[in-house]
mmCIF file of the N, C-alpha and C atoms, coordinates in Angstrom:
data_MODEL
# 
_entry.id   MODEL 
# 
loop_
_atom_site.group_PDB 
_atom_site.id 
_atom_site.type_symbol 
_atom_site.label_atom_id 
_atom_site.label_alt_id 
_atom_site.label_comp_id 
_atom_site.label_asym_id 
_atom_site.label_entity_id 
_atom_site.label_seq_id 
_atom_site.pdbx_PDB_ins_code 
_atom_site.Cartn_x 
_atom_site.Cartn_y 
_atom_site.Cartn_z 
_atom_site.occupancy 
_atom_site.B_iso_or_equiv 
_atom_site.pdbx_formal_charge 
_atom_site.auth_seq_id 
_atom_site.auth_comp_id 
_atom_site.auth_asym_id 
_atom_site.auth_atom_id 
_atom_site.pdbx_PDB_model_num 
ATOM 1   N N  . MET A 1 1  ? 95.392  160.866 116.388 1.00 0.00 ? 1  MET A N  1 
ATOM 2   C CA . MET A 1 1  ? 95.442  159.670 115.147 1.00 0.00 ? 1  MET A CA 1 
ATOM 3   C C  . MET A 1 1  ? 94.998  161.188 113.908 1.00 0.00 ? 1  MET A C  1 
ATOM 4   N N  . GLU A 1 2  ? 94.300  162.048 114.324 1.00 0.00 ? 2  GLU A N  1 
ATOM 5   C CA . GLU A 1 2  ? 94.334  163.036 113.191 1.00 0.00 ? 2  GLU A CA 1 
ATOM 6   C C  . GLU A 1 2  ? 95.681  163.338 112.880 1.00 0.00 ? 2  GLU A C  1 
ATOM 7   N N  . HIS A 1 3  ? 96.044  164.021 113.415 1.00 0.00 ? 3  HIS A N  1 
ATOM 8   C CA . HIS A 1 3  ? 97.425  164.873 113.120 1.00 0.00 ? 3  HIS A CA 1 
ATOM 9   C C  . HIS A 1 3  ? 98.480  163.743 112.195 1.00 0.00 ? 3  HIS A C  1 
ATOM 10  N N  . TYR A 1 4  ? 98.380  162.919 112.879 1.00 0.00 ? 4  TYR A N  1 
ATOM 11  C CA . TYR A 1 4  ? 99.210  161.463 111.911 1.00 0.00 ? 4  TYR A CA 1 
ATOM 12  C C  . TYR A 1 4  ? 98.516  161.324 110.559 1.00 0.00 ? 4  TYR A C  1 
ATOM 13  N N  . GLU A 1 5  ? 97.304  161.468 110.574 1.00 0.00 ? 5  GLU A N  1 
ATOM 14  C CA . GLU A 1 5  ? 96.988  161.116 108.919 1.00 0.00 ? 5  GLU A CA 1 
ATOM 15  C C  . GLU A 1 5  ? 96.838  162.663 108.343 1.00 0.00 ? 5  GLU A C  1 
ATOM 16  N N  . LYS A 1 6  ? 97.156  163.506 109.164 1.00 0.00 ? 6  LYS A N  1 
ATOM 17  C CA . LYS A 1 6  ? 97.103  164.999 107.844 1.00 0.00 ? 6  LYS A CA 1 
ATOM 18  C C  . LYS A 1 6  ? 98.672  165.070 107.906 1.00 0.00 ? 6  LYS A C  1 
ATOM 19  N N  . LYS A 1 7  ? 99.548  164.431 108.362 1.00 0.00 ? 7  LYS A N  1 
ATOM 20  C CA . LYS A 1 7  ? 101.012 164.729 107.847 1.00 0.00 ? 7  LYS A CA 1 
ATOM 21  C C  . LYS A 1 7  ? 101.541 163.387 106.958 1.00 0.00 ? 7  LYS A C  1 
ATOM 22  N N  . ILE A 1 8  ? 100.134 162.445 106.989 1.00 0.00 ? 8  ILE A N  1 
ATOM 23  C CA . ILE A 1 8  ? 100.561 160.954 105.286 1.00 0.00 ? 8  ILE A CA 1 
ATOM 24  C C  . ILE A 1 8  ? 99.665  162.157 104.729 1.00 0.00 ? 8  ILE A C  1 
ATOM 25  N N  . SER A 1 9  ? 99.151  162.860 104.667 1.00 0.00 ? 9  SER A N  1 
ATOM 26  C CA . SER A 1 9  ? 98.274  163.586 103.470 1.00 0.00 ? 9  SER A CA 1 
ATOM 27  C C  . SER A 1 9  ? 99.255  164.181 102.783 1.00 0.00 ? 9  SER A C  1 
ATOM 28  N N  . PHE A 1 10 ? 100.037 165.052 103.601 1.00 0.00 ? 10 PHE A N  1 
ATOM 29  C CA . PHE A 1 10 ? 101.022 166.173 104.259 1.00 0.00 ? 10 PHE A CA 1 
ATOM 30  C C  . PHE A 1 10 ? 102.029 165.279 102.939 1.00 0.00 ? 10 PHE A C  1 
ATOM 31  N N  . LEU A 1 11 ? 102.221 164.677 103.299 1.00 0.00 ? 11 LEU A N  1 
ATOM 32  C CA . LEU A 1 11 ? 103.453 163.900 102.538 1.00 0.00 ? 11 LEU A CA 1 
ATOM 33  C C  . LEU A 1 11 ? 103.664 163.578 101.237 1.00 0.00 ? 11 LEU A C  1 
ATOM 34  N N  . GLY A 1 12 ? 101.916 162.855 100.787 1.00 0.00 ? 12 GLY A N  1 
ATOM 35  C CA . GLY A 1 12 ? 101.768 162.624 99.631  1.00 0.00 ? 12 GLY A CA 1 
ATOM 36  C C  . GLY A 1 12 ? 101.904 163.636 99.000  1.00 0.00 ? 12 GLY A C  1 
ATOM 37  N N  . GLU A 1 13 ? 101.028 164.897 99.226  1.00 0.00 ? 13 GLU A N  1 
ATOM 38  C CA . GLU A 1 13 ? 100.743 165.860 98.264  1.00 0.00 ? 13 GLU A CA 1 
ATOM 39  C C  . GLU A 1 13 ? 102.179 166.616 98.302  1.00 0.00 ? 13 GLU A C  1 
ATOM 40  N N  . ASN A 1 14 ? 103.229 166.733 99.206  1.00 0.00 ? 14 ASN A N  1 
ATOM 41  C CA . ASN A 1 14 ? 104.104 167.096 98.722  1.00 0.00 ? 14 ASN A CA 1 
ATOM 42  C C  . ASN A 1 14 ? 104.925 166.601 97.573  1.00 0.00 ? 14 ASN A C  1 
ATOM 43  N N  . ILE A 1 15 ? 105.182 164.708 97.706  1.00 0.00 ? 15 ILE A N  1 
ATOM 44  C CA . ILE A 1 15 ? 105.493 163.965 96.798  1.00 0.00 ? 15 ILE A CA 1 
ATOM 45  C C  . ILE A 1 15 ? 104.820 164.354 95.144  1.00 0.00 ? 15 ILE A C  1 
ATOM 46  N N  . GLN A 1 16 ? 103.614 164.562 95.313  1.00 0.00 ? 16 GLN A N  1 
ATOM 47  C CA . GLN A 1 16 ? 103.021 164.569 94.167  1.00 0.00 ? 16 GLN A CA 1 
ATOM 48  C C  . GLN A 1 16 ? 103.184 165.859 93.914  1.00 0.00 ? 16 GLN A C  1 
ATOM 49  N N  . THR A 1 17 ? 103.092 167.009 94.155  1.00 0.00 ? 17 THR A N  1 
ATOM 50  C CA . THR A 1 17 ? 103.544 168.200 93.626  1.00 0.00 ? 17 THR A CA 1 
ATOM 51  C C  . THR A 1 17 ? 105.467 168.272 93.099  1.00 0.00 ? 17 THR A C  1 
ATOM 52  N N  . ILE A 1 18 ? 105.956 167.382 94.007  1.00 0.00 ? 18 ILE A N  1 
ATOM 53  C CA . ILE A 1 18 ? 107.559 167.338 93.299  1.00 0.00 ? 18 ILE A CA 1 
ATOM 54  C C  . ILE A 1 18 ? 107.553 166.812 91.983  1.00 0.00 ? 18 ILE A C  1 
ATOM 55  N N  . ARG A 1 19 ? 107.016 165.212 91.861  1.00 0.00 ? 19 ARG A N  1 
ATOM 56  C CA . ARG A 1 19 ? 106.848 164.553 90.959  1.00 0.00 ? 19 ARG A CA 1 
ATOM 57  C C  . ARG A 1 19 ? 106.680 165.295 89.442  1.00 0.00 ? 19 ARG A C  1 
ATOM 58  N N  . LYS A 1 20 ? 105.417 166.152 90.064  1.00 0.00 ? 20 LYS A N  1 
ATOM 59  C CA . LYS A 1 20 ? 104.696 167.356 88.605  1.00 0.00 ? 20 LYS A CA 1 
ATOM 60  C C  . LYS A 1 20 ? 105.457 168.033 88.067  1.00 0.00 ? 20 LYS A C  1 
ATOM 61  N N  . HIS A 1 21 ? 106.268 168.725 89.446  1.00 0.00 ? 21 HIS A N  1 
ATOM 62  C CA . HIS A 1 21 ? 107.527 169.781 88.895  1.00 0.00 ? 21 HIS A CA 1 
ATOM 63  C C  . HIS A 1 21 ? 108.523 168.852 88.233  1.00 0.00 ? 21 HIS A C  1 
ATOM 64  N N  . ARG A 1 22 ? 108.884 167.836 88.401  1.00 0.00 ? 22 ARG A N  1 
ATOM 65  C CA . ARG A 1 22 ? 109.790 167.483 87.795  1.00 0.00 ? 22 ARG A CA 1 
ATOM 66  C C  . ARG A 1 22 ? 109.617 166.510 86.324  1.00 0.00 ? 22 ARG A C  1 
ATOM 67  N N  . GLY A 1 23 ? 108.039 167.007 85.690  1.00 0.00 ? 23 GLY A N  1 
ATOM 68  C CA . GLY A 1 23 ? 107.933 166.477 85.157  1.00 0.00 ? 23 GLY A CA 1 
ATOM 69  C C  . GLY A 1 23 ? 107.431 165.097 85.029  1.00 0.00 ? 23 GLY A C  1 
ATOM 70  N N  . MET A 1 24 ? 107.357 164.364 85.756  1.00 0.00 ? 24 MET A N  1 
ATOM 71  C CA . MET A 1 24 ? 107.438 163.011 85.531  1.00 0.00 ? 24 MET A CA 1 
ATOM 72  C C  . MET A 1 24 ? 105.927 162.108 85.711  1.00 0.00 ? 24 MET A C  1 
ATOM 73  N N  . LYS A 1 25 ? 105.505 161.255 85.080  1.00 0.00 ? 25 LYS A N  1 
ATOM 74  C CA . LYS A 1 25 ? 104.364 160.344 85.320  1.00 0.00 ? 25 LYS A CA 1 
ATOM 75  C C  . LYS A 1 25 ? 104.268 159.947 86.397  1.00 0.00 ? 25 LYS A C  1 
ATOM 76  N N  . GLN A 1 26 ? 102.894 159.413 87.491  1.00 0.00 ? 26 GLN A N  1 
ATOM 77  C CA . GLN A 1 26 ? 102.850 158.903 88.107  1.00 0.00 ? 26 GLN A CA 1 
ATOM 78  C C  . GLN A 1 26 ? 103.925 157.128 87.935  1.00 0.00 ? 26 GLN A C  1 
ATOM 79  N N  . GLN A 1 27 ? 103.245 156.581 86.543  1.00 0.00 ? 27 GLN A N  1 
ATOM 80  C CA . GLN A 1 27 ? 103.898 155.518 86.593  1.00 0.00 ? 27 GLN A CA 1 
ATOM 81  C C  . GLN A 1 27 ? 105.417 155.088 86.200  1.00 0.00 ? 27 GLN A C  1 
ATOM 82  N N  . GLU A 1 28 ? 106.090 156.639 85.465  1.00 0.00 ? 28 GLU A N  1 
ATOM 83  C CA . GLU A 1 28 ? 107.377 156.442 85.860  1.00 0.00 ? 28 GLU A CA 1 
ATOM 84  C C  . GLU A 1 28 ? 108.364 156.658 87.289  1.00 0.00 ? 28 GLU A C  1 
ATOM 85  N N  . LEU A 1 29 ? 107.658 157.114 88.042  1.00 0.00 ? 29 LEU A N  1 
ATOM 86  C CA . LEU A 1 29 ? 108.278 157.636 89.405  1.00 0.00 ? 29 LEU A CA 1 
ATOM 87  C C  . LEU A 1 29 ? 107.919 155.952 90.348  1.00 0.00 ? 29 LEU A C  1 
ATOM 88  N N  . ALA A 1 30 ? 107.283 155.121 89.919  1.00 0.00 ? 30 ALA A N  1 
ATOM 89  C CA . ALA A 1 30 ? 106.818 153.728 90.478  1.00 0.00 ? 30 ALA A CA 1 
ATOM 90  C C  . ALA A 1 30 ? 107.656 153.380 89.963  1.00 0.00 ? 30 ALA A C  1 
ATOM 91  N N  . ASP A 1 31 ? 107.611 153.214 88.253  1.00 0.00 ? 31 ASP A N  1 
ATOM 92  C CA . ASP A 1 31 ? 108.980 152.114 88.276  1.00 0.00 ? 31 ASP A CA 1 
ATOM 93  C C  . ASP A 1 31 ? 110.491 152.232 88.340  1.00 0.00 ? 31 ASP A C  1 
ATOM 94  N N  . ARG A 1 32 ? 110.442 153.526 89.100  1.00 0.00 ? 32 ARG A N  1 
ATOM 95  C CA . ARG A 1 32 ? 111.842 153.516 89.092  1.00 0.00 ? 32 ARG A CA 1 
ATOM 96  C C  . ARG A 1 32 ? 111.951 153.955 90.703  1.00 0.00 ? 32 ARG A C  1 
ATOM 97  N N  . ILE A 1 33 ? 110.825 153.755 91.326  1.00 0.00 ? 33 ILE A N  1 
ATOM 98  C CA . ILE A 1 33 ? 111.178 153.265 92.896  1.00 0.00 ? 33 ILE A CA 1 
ATOM 99  C C  . ILE A 1 33 ? 111.195 151.732 93.327  1.00 0.00 ? 33 ILE A C  1 
ATOM 100 N N  . GLY A 1 34 ? 110.497 150.985 92.541  1.00 0.00 ? 34 GLY A N  1 
ATOM 101 C CA . GLY A 1 34 ? 110.364 149.941 92.296  1.00 0.00 ? 34 GLY A CA 1 
ATOM 102 C C  . GLY A 1 34 ? 109.252 149.585 92.720  1.00 0.00 ? 34 GLY A C  1 
ATOM 103 N N  . ILE A 1 35 ? 108.413 150.325 92.846  1.00 0.00 ? 35 ILE A N  1 
ATOM 104 C CA . ILE A 1 35 ? 106.452 149.847 93.792  1.00 0.00 ? 35 ILE A CA 1 
ATOM 105 C C  . ILE A 1 35 ? 105.163 149.615 91.930  1.00 0.00 ? 35 ILE A C  1 
ATOM 106 N N  . ASN A 1 36 ? 104.466 149.201 92.418  1.00 0.00 ? 36 ASN A N  1 
ATOM 107 C CA . ASN A 1 36 ? 103.610 149.592 91.219  1.00 0.00 ? 36 ASN A CA 1 
ATOM 108 C C  . ASN A 1 36 ? 102.940 150.626 91.111  1.00 0.00 ? 36 ASN A C  1 
ATOM 109 N N  . MET A 1 37 ? 102.008 151.183 90.465  1.00 0.00 ? 37 MET A N  1 
ATOM 110 C CA . MET A 1 37 ? 101.428 152.606 90.281  1.00 0.00 ? 37 MET A CA 1 
ATOM 111 C C  . MET A 1 37 ? 100.430 153.021 91.055  1.00 0.00 ? 37 MET A C  1 
ATOM 112 N N  . GLN A 1 38 ? 99.282  151.700 91.754  1.00 0.00 ? 38 GLN A N  1 
ATOM 113 C CA . GLN A 1 38 ? 98.534  152.536 92.725  1.00 0.00 ? 38 GLN A CA 1 
ATOM 114 C C  . GLN A 1 38 ? 99.157  151.870 94.366  1.00 0.00 ? 38 GLN A C  1 
ATOM 115 N N  . SER A 1 39 ? 100.200 151.669 94.149  1.00 0.00 ? 39 SER A N  1 
ATOM 116 C CA . SER A 1 39 ? 100.687 151.682 95.725  1.00 0.00 ? 39 SER A CA 1 
ATOM 117 C C  . SER A 1 39 ? 101.307 153.573 95.895  1.00 0.00 ? 39 SER A C  1 
ATOM 118 N N  . LEU A 1 40 ? 102.118 153.945 94.464  1.00 0.00 ? 40 LEU A N  1 
ATOM 119 C CA . LEU A 1 40 ? 102.291 155.143 94.191  1.00 0.00 ? 40 LEU A CA 1 
ATOM 120 C C  . LEU A 1 40 ? 100.931 155.951 94.847  1.00 0.00 ? 40 LEU A C  1 
ATOM 121 N N  . SER A 1 41 ? 99.786  155.806 94.214  1.00 0.00 ? 41 SER A N  1 
ATOM 122 C CA . SER A 1 41 ? 98.833  156.919 93.929  1.00 0.00 ? 41 SER A CA 1 
ATOM 123 C C  . SER A 1 41 ? 98.248  156.678 95.839  1.00 0.00 ? 41 SER A C  1 
ATOM 124 N N  . LYS A 1 42 ? 98.251  155.923 96.720  1.00 0.00 ? 42 LYS A N  1 
ATOM 125 C CA . LYS A 1 42 ? 97.788  155.343 97.711  1.00 0.00 ? 42 LYS A CA 1 
ATOM 126 C C  . LYS A 1 42 ? 98.102  156.261 98.592  1.00 0.00 ? 42 LYS A C  1 
ATOM 127 N N  . ILE A 1 43 ? 100.193 156.458 97.935  1.00 0.00 ? 43 ILE A N  1 
ATOM 128 C CA . ILE A 1 43 ? 100.856 157.108 98.844  1.00 0.00 ? 43 ILE A CA 1 
ATOM 129 C C  . ILE A 1 43 ? 100.444 158.732 98.434  1.00 0.00 ? 43 ILE A C  1 
ATOM 130 N N  . GLU A 1 44 ? 100.223 159.106 97.497  1.00 0.00 ? 44 GLU A N  1 
ATOM 131 C CA . GLU A 1 44 ? 100.426 160.581 96.988  1.00 0.00 ? 44 GLU A CA 1 
ATOM 132 C C  . GLU A 1 44 ? 99.066  160.751 97.925  1.00 0.00 ? 44 GLU A C  1 
ATOM 133 N N  . ARG A 1 45 ? 97.887  160.117 97.669  1.00 0.00 ? 45 ARG A N  1 
ATOM 134 C CA . ARG A 1 45 ? 96.445  160.734 98.277  1.00 0.00 ? 45 ARG A CA 1 
ATOM 135 C C  . ARG A 1 45 ? 96.649  160.355 99.764  1.00 0.00 ? 45 ARG A C  1 
ATOM 136 N N  . GLY A 1 46 ? 97.739  159.963 100.663 1.00 0.00 ? 46 GLY A N  1 
ATOM 137 C CA . GLY A 1 46 ? 97.953  160.011 102.060 1.00 0.00 ? 46 GLY A CA 1 
ATOM 138 C C  . GLY A 1 46 ? 97.160  158.730 102.345 1.00 0.00 ? 46 GLY A C  1 
ATOM 139 N N  . VAL A 1 47 ? 96.760  157.717 101.608 1.00 0.00 ? 47 VAL A N  1 
ATOM 140 C CA . VAL A 1 47 ? 95.860  155.954 102.007 1.00 0.00 ? 47 VAL A CA 1 
ATOM 141 C C  . VAL A 1 47 ? 96.452  155.672 102.881 1.00 0.00 ? 47 VAL A C  1 
ATOM 142 N N  . ASN A 1 48 ? 97.885  155.571 101.935 1.00 0.00 ? 48 ASN A N  1 
ATOM 143 C CA . ASN A 1 48 ? 98.991  154.451 102.451 1.00 0.00 ? 48 ASN A CA 1 
ATOM 144 C C  . ASN A 1 48 ? 100.506 155.540 102.864 1.00 0.00 ? 48 ASN A C  1 
ATOM 145 N N  . TYR A 1 49 ? 100.998 155.030 104.049 1.00 0.00 ? 49 TYR A N  1 
ATOM 146 C CA . TYR A 1 49 ? 102.673 155.299 104.414 1.00 0.00 ? 49 TYR A CA 1 
ATOM 147 C C  . TYR A 1 49 ? 103.590 155.121 103.636 1.00 0.00 ? 49 TYR A C  1 
ATOM 148 N N  . PRO A 1 50 ? 104.808 155.317 102.961 1.00 0.00 ? 50 PRO A N  1 
ATOM 149 C CA . PRO A 1 50 ? 105.813 154.371 102.204 1.00 0.00 ? 50 PRO A CA 1 
ATOM 150 C C  . PRO A 1 50 ? 106.178 153.917 103.089 1.00 0.00 ? 50 PRO A C  1 
ATOM 151 N N  . THR A 1 51 ? 106.830 152.887 102.919 1.00 0.00 ? 51 THR A N  1 
ATOM 152 C CA . THR A 1 51 ? 108.211 152.038 103.721 1.00 0.00 ? 51 THR A CA 1 
ATOM 153 C C  . THR A 1 51 ? 109.316 153.181 104.003 1.00 0.00 ? 51 THR A C  1 
ATOM 154 N N  . PHE A 1 52 ? 110.164 153.023 105.038 1.00 0.00 ? 52 PHE A N  1 
ATOM 155 C CA . PHE A 1 52 ? 111.570 153.910 104.367 1.00 0.00 ? 52 PHE A CA 1 
ATOM 156 C C  . PHE A 1 52 ? 112.002 153.379 103.860 1.00 0.00 ? 52 PHE A C  1 
ATOM 157 N N  . ASP A 1 53 ? 112.335 152.459 103.662 1.00 0.00 ? 53 ASP A N  1 
ATOM 158 C CA . ASP A 1 53 ? 113.306 151.900 102.000 1.00 0.00 ? 53 ASP A CA 1 
ATOM 159 C C  . ASP A 1 53 ? 112.240 152.928 100.893 1.00 0.00 ? 53 ASP A C  1 
ATOM 160 N N  . THR A 1 54 ? 111.071 152.991 100.616 1.00 0.00 ? 54 THR A N  1 
ATOM 161 C CA . THR A 1 54 ? 110.558 153.089 99.522  1.00 0.00 ? 54 THR A CA 1 
ATOM 162 C C  . THR A 1 54 ? 110.474 155.037 99.545  1.00 0.00 ? 54 THR A C  1 
ATOM 163 N N  . LEU A 1 55 ? 110.838 156.081 100.880 1.00 0.00 ? 55 LEU A N  1 
ATOM 164 C CA . LEU A 1 55 ? 110.442 156.987 100.958 1.00 0.00 ? 55 LEU A CA 1 
ATOM 165 C C  . LEU A 1 55 ? 112.182 157.397 100.459 1.00 0.00 ? 55 LEU A C  1 
ATOM 166 N N  . GLU A 1 56 ? 113.192 156.539 100.973 1.00 0.00 ? 56 GLU A N  1 
ATOM 167 C CA . GLU A 1 56 ? 114.048 156.942 100.530 1.00 0.00 ? 56 GLU A CA 1 
ATOM 168 C C  . GLU A 1 56 ? 114.384 156.613 99.076  1.00 0.00 ? 56 GLU A C  1 
ATOM 169 N N  . LYS A 1 57 ? 114.101 155.801 98.412  1.00 0.00 ? 57 LYS A N  1 
ATOM 170 C CA . LYS A 1 57 ? 114.179 155.987 96.903  1.00 0.00 ? 57 LYS A CA 1 
ATOM 171 C C  . LYS A 1 57 ? 113.647 157.095 96.204  1.00 0.00 ? 57 LYS A C  1 
ATOM 172 N N  . ILE A 1 58 ? 112.149 157.298 96.748  1.00 0.00 ? 58 ILE A N  1 
ATOM 173 C CA . ILE A 1 58 ? 111.745 158.463 96.178  1.00 0.00 ? 58 ILE A CA 1 
ATOM 174 C C  . ILE A 1 58 ? 112.200 159.518 96.641  1.00 0.00 ? 58 ILE A C  1 
ATOM 175 N N  . MET A 1 59 ? 112.697 160.014 97.938  1.00 0.00 ? 59 MET A N  1 
ATOM 176 C CA . MET A 1 59 ? 114.327 161.093 97.694  1.00 0.00 ? 59 MET A CA 1 
ATOM 177 C C  . MET A 1 59 ? 115.180 161.107 96.829  1.00 0.00 ? 59 MET A C  1 
ATOM 178 N N  . ASP A 1 60 ? 115.487 159.942 96.475  1.00 0.00 ? 60 ASP A N  1 
ATOM 179 C CA . ASP A 1 60 ? 116.263 159.594 95.689  1.00 0.00 ? 60 ASP A CA 1 
ATOM 180 C C  . ASP A 1 60 ? 116.330 160.130 94.385  1.00 0.00 ? 60 ASP A C  1 
ATOM 181 N N  . VAL A 1 61 ? 114.957 159.795 93.560  1.00 0.00 ? 61 VAL A N  1 
ATOM 182 C CA . VAL A 1 61 ? 114.953 159.876 92.129  1.00 0.00 ? 61 VAL A CA 1 
ATOM 183 C C  . VAL A 1 61 ? 114.289 161.105 92.109  1.00 0.00 ? 61 VAL A C  1 
ATOM 184 N N  . LEU A 1 62 ? 113.579 162.358 93.385  1.00 0.00 ? 62 LEU A N  1 
ATOM 185 C CA . LEU A 1 62 ? 113.021 163.626 93.175  1.00 0.00 ? 62 LEU A CA 1 
ATOM 186 C C  . LEU A 1 62 ? 114.622 164.425 93.218  1.00 0.00 ? 62 LEU A C  1 
ATOM 187 N N  . GLY A 1 63 ? 115.300 163.823 93.801  1.00 0.00 ? 63 GLY A N  1 
ATOM 188 C CA . GLY A 1 63 ? 116.540 164.522 94.198  1.00 0.00 ? 63 GLY A CA 1 
ATOM 189 C C  . GLY A 1 63 ? 115.770 165.546 95.322  1.00 0.00 ? 63 GLY A C  1 
ATOM 190 N N  . VAL A 1 64 ? 115.404 165.163 96.127  1.00 0.00 ? 64 VAL A N  1 
ATOM 191 C CA . VAL A 1 64 ? 115.101 166.011 97.274  1.00 0.00 ? 64 VAL A CA 1 
ATOM 192 C C  . VAL A 1 64 ? 115.913 165.500 98.998  1.00 0.00 ? 64 VAL A C  1 
ATOM 193 N N  . THR A 1 65 ? 116.128 166.302 99.843  1.00 0.00 ? 65 THR A N  1 
ATOM 194 C CA . THR A 1 65 ? 116.204 166.057 101.271 1.00 0.00 ? 65 THR A CA 1 
ATOM 195 C C  . THR A 1 65 ? 115.037 165.367 101.992 1.00 0.00 ? 65 THR A C  1 
ATOM 196 N N  . PRO A 1 66 ? 115.182 164.744 102.923 1.00 0.00 ? 66 PRO A N  1 
ATOM 197 C CA . PRO A 1 66 ? 113.847 164.613 103.480 1.00 0.00 ? 66 PRO A CA 1 
ATOM 198 C C  . PRO A 1 66 ? 113.366 166.171 104.526 1.00 0.00 ? 66 PRO A C  1 
ATOM 199 N N  . ASN A 1 67 ? 114.262 166.578 104.681 1.00 0.00 ? 67 ASN A N  1 
ATOM 200 C CA . ASN A 1 67 ? 113.593 168.226 105.036 1.00 0.00 ? 67 ASN A CA 1 
ATOM 201 C C  . ASN A 1 67 ? 112.835 168.846 103.637 1.00 0.00 ? 67 ASN A C  1 
ATOM 202 N N  . GLU A 1 68 ? 112.964 168.843 103.192 1.00 0.00 ? 68 GLU A N  1 
ATOM 203 C CA . GLU A 1 68 ? 112.285 168.900 101.599 1.00 0.00 ? 68 GLU A CA 1 
ATOM 204 C C  . GLU A 1 68 ? 111.806 168.419 101.367 1.00 0.00 ? 68 GLU A C  1 
ATOM 205 N N  . LEU A 1 69 ? 111.456 167.541 101.195 1.00 0.00 ? 69 LEU A N  1 
ATOM 206 C CA . LEU A 1 69 ? 109.894 166.696 101.425 1.00 0.00 ? 69 LEU A CA 1 
ATOM 207 C C  . LEU A 1 69 ? 108.758 166.745 101.644 1.00 0.00 ? 69 LEU A C  1 
ATOM 208 N N  . LEU A 1 70 ? 109.602 167.025 103.377 1.00 0.00 ? 70 LEU A N  1 
ATOM 209 C CA . LEU A 1 70 ? 108.541 167.238 104.342 1.00 0.00 ? 70 LEU A CA 1 
ATOM 210 C C  . LEU A 1 70 ? 108.160 168.588 104.527 1.00 0.00 ? 70 LEU A C  1 
ATOM 211 N N  . SER A 1 71 ? 108.854 169.486 104.223 1.00 0.00 ? 71 SER A N  1 
ATOM 212 C CA . SER A 1 71 ? 108.839 170.886 104.547 1.00 0.00 ? 71 SER A CA 1 
ATOM 213 C C  . SER A 1 71 ? 107.894 171.164 103.194 1.00 0.00 ? 71 SER A C  1 
ATOM 214 N N  . GLY A 1 72 ? 108.027 170.524 102.407 1.00 0.00 ? 72 GLY A N  1 
ATOM 215 C CA . GLY A 1 72 ? 107.238 171.279 100.734 1.00 0.00 ? 72 GLY A CA 1 
ATOM 216 C C  . GLY A 1 72 ? 108.270 172.717 100.502 1.00 0.00 ? 72 GLY A C  1 
ATOM 217 N N  . GLU A 1 73 ? 108.898 172.542 100.836 1.00 0.00 ? 73 GLU A N  1 
ATOM 218 C CA . GLU A 1 73 ? 109.849 173.468 100.519 1.00 0.00 ? 73 GLU A CA 1 
ATOM 219 C C  . GLU A 1 73 ? 111.432 173.333 99.335  1.00 0.00 ? 73 GLU A C  1 
ATOM 220 N N  . TRP A 1 74 ? 111.547 173.222 98.310  1.00 0.00 ? 74 TRP A N  1 
ATOM 221 C CA . TRP A 1 74 ? 112.566 172.364 97.379  1.00 0.00 ? 74 TRP A CA 1 
ATOM 222 C C  . TRP A 1 74 ? 113.023 173.139 96.159  1.00 0.00 ? 74 TRP A C  1 
# 
């Protein structure tokens, strides 16, 4: 379970890093993917894991591939 939790946290950190690199505020990304800011904050902090649908929207809005998002190399 600990390994799984690290992956969630890493994914959230990557989302946050890419979002900031793109010059987007948390509220802007949340609005564009159709979730509230609190939900996005929990994803970025690794508290919650995004649904597949939400993850697809995040990748689309941030302009990254799944490999880029998961590897942290974009």
